[in-house]
N, C-alpha and C positions, 0 to 999 in steps of 0.2 A: 839572739842577732843583733838589735840596736840599730840605732843610726850611722849611717856610714857619711862622713864628710870628706868632699874632695875639695882639694885646697889646688890653685890654680896661680900662678905670680900673673901679674898686671902684663907684662912682656910676655910671656905664655900664651897668655889669652889672646893679646893682639896677634901675635906670630900664627896662631891658628884660625882667626879673624880673616887675614890679609891672605891665607892659603885658601880658606874654605871660598872668599870671593873671587879669586883667579881662576878656582875650579868650575863657578858656575857663571863667570864673565862671559864664554864664549855663546854660552845659552841667551844672557842677556842681551848681547849684541844680536842675536838673531831675532830678537824680540820676544822673547817666553819670560813671564813673569818670576820674580824672585821665587816664589812657593813651586812655580814649574818647575824650575831651573836646579832648585834643590832636590826636588824628588828624582829628576832625570840622574842626577849625580848621586843618587842612592840614601838621600838625608829627608828626614820628615819632620815638619814642623806642626809640632802637636798644641804648641803655646805660643800665639803671637805677639807677646808680653814676656817669652823668655829673654832672660842675659842676651844668651849668645845671638839670636837674631837680631836684637836692638842694636847690638856691637856691628854686625852684620849692616845693617842699613845703615847705621854712621858710616862706617866704613865707605860703603856704597856712594854715599851723597858726597863725602871728599873727592869720590875720584869721576864725579859728574853725572852719576846715576841715580833717582829720584824713585822710590819705592811707593810714594803715594799719586803721583802725578802723571809718571813716565809708563808705568807697569813694566818696569825691568828694562825700557827703551833707554839709550844714551840721551843725556837731558839735552845737548848740545847737538845731537845729528839733524 
């Protein structure tokens, strides 16, 4: 069978990250953690060091959300 490599452009990855953020944003606004919000939306985080999770957290920071200090709550609320 062999190894299967999935290629994704930077633009595709960025769009996916933004869409995922907007999917979990209502739950973050309610005070849920990132992990819980993802779980509610049907996503599971198996590895917190995975690329997609890091991209999500980095994008969320640009939107005023901080994974480490606010546990999913808006930084400026």
